[in-house]
VMD Tcl script that draws the C-alpha trace (Angstrom):
set ca {
  {6.36 26.94 -2.07}
  {5.18 23.33 -2.35}
  {6.96 20.59 -0.42}
  {8.12 17.65 -2.48}
  {8.96 14.39 -0.78}
  {11.39 12.08 -2.53}
  {9.94 8.60 -2.88}
  {11.84 5.33 -2.88}
  {10.82 4.90 -6.53}
  {12.43 8.22 -7.40}
  {15.66 7.23 -5.67}
  {15.64 3.88 -7.49}
  {14.99 5.57 -10.82}
  {17.75 8.12 -10.20}
  {20.26 5.41 -9.28}
  {19.24 3.24 -12.25}
  {19.09 6.03 -14.86}
  {19.71 9.66 -13.99}
  {18.51 10.78 -17.43}
  {15.18 8.98 -17.05}
  {14.73 10.57 -13.64}
  {15.51 14.04 -15.04}
  {13.08 13.55 -17.96}
  {10.32 12.51 -15.58}
  {10.97 15.49 -13.29}
  {10.59 17.81 -16.27}
  {7.51 15.97 -17.56}
  {9.34 14.98 -20.76}
  {9.13 11.20 -20.35}
  {6.35 9.59 -22.36}
  {4.26 7.07 -20.43}
  {4.09 3.67 -22.13}
  {1.45 0.96 -21.92}
  {3.87 -1.11 -19.83}
  {4.14 1.76 -17.34}
  {0.34 2.08 -17.15}
  {0.01 -1.71 -16.71}
  {2.59 -1.60 -13.93}
  {0.76 1.23 -12.19}
  {-2.53 -0.67 -12.43}
  {-0.83 -3.78 -11.03}
  {0.56 -1.84 -8.07}
  {-2.83 -0.26 -7.39}
  {-4.55 -3.67 -7.51}
  {-1.97 -5.08 -5.09}
  {-2.50 -2.10 -2.75}
  {-6.25 -2.78 -2.75}
  {-5.58 -6.42 -1.86}
  {-3.33 -5.39 1.02}
  {-6.01 -3.03 2.37}
  {-8.61 -5.81 2.09}
  {-6.36 -8.25 3.98}
  {-5.74 -5.67 6.73}
  {-9.48 -5.07 7.12}
  {-10.21 -8.81 7.28}
  {-7.37 -9.30 9.78}
  {-8.74 -6.49 11.97}
  {-12.28 -7.91 11.87}
  {-11.00 -11.41 12.64}
  {-8.95 -10.16 15.59}
  {-11.92 -8.18 16.87}
  {-14.20 -11.23 16.66}
  {-11.63 -13.37 18.49}
  {-11.36 -10.79 21.29}
  {-15.15 -10.47 21.57}
  {-15.52 -14.26 21.55}
  {-12.87 -14.65 24.24}
  {-14.57 -12.05 26.43}
  {-17.96 -13.72 26.00}
  {-16.48 -17.13 26.76}
  {-14.78 -15.79 29.90}
  {-18.02 -14.14 31.01}
  {-19.91 -17.38 30.41}
  {-17.56 -19.35 32.68}
  {-17.39 -16.58 35.31}
  {-21.16 -16.15 35.55}
  {-22.01 -19.85 35.50}
}
mol new
graphics top color blue
foreach p $ca { graphics top sphere $p radius 0.5 }
foreach p [lrange $ca 0 end-1] q [lrange $ca 1 end] { graphics top cylinder $p $q radius 0.2 }
display resetview
């Protein structure tokens, strides 16, 4: 038996239109170009978020390393 987790999107779709939710669950809902465009937009946004998190991590790491080096410079002077 496969576990199925209910996503927030599924809950929103069910609340908005129970019939649409049922059709999607039974693979009877035809995907439109707007739906594909929306999916691509969400995926692009997710990639941007990942990029920002990586840059933020690298920046934080460089600040920490710089602070340590600066402290060592003043301690060993």
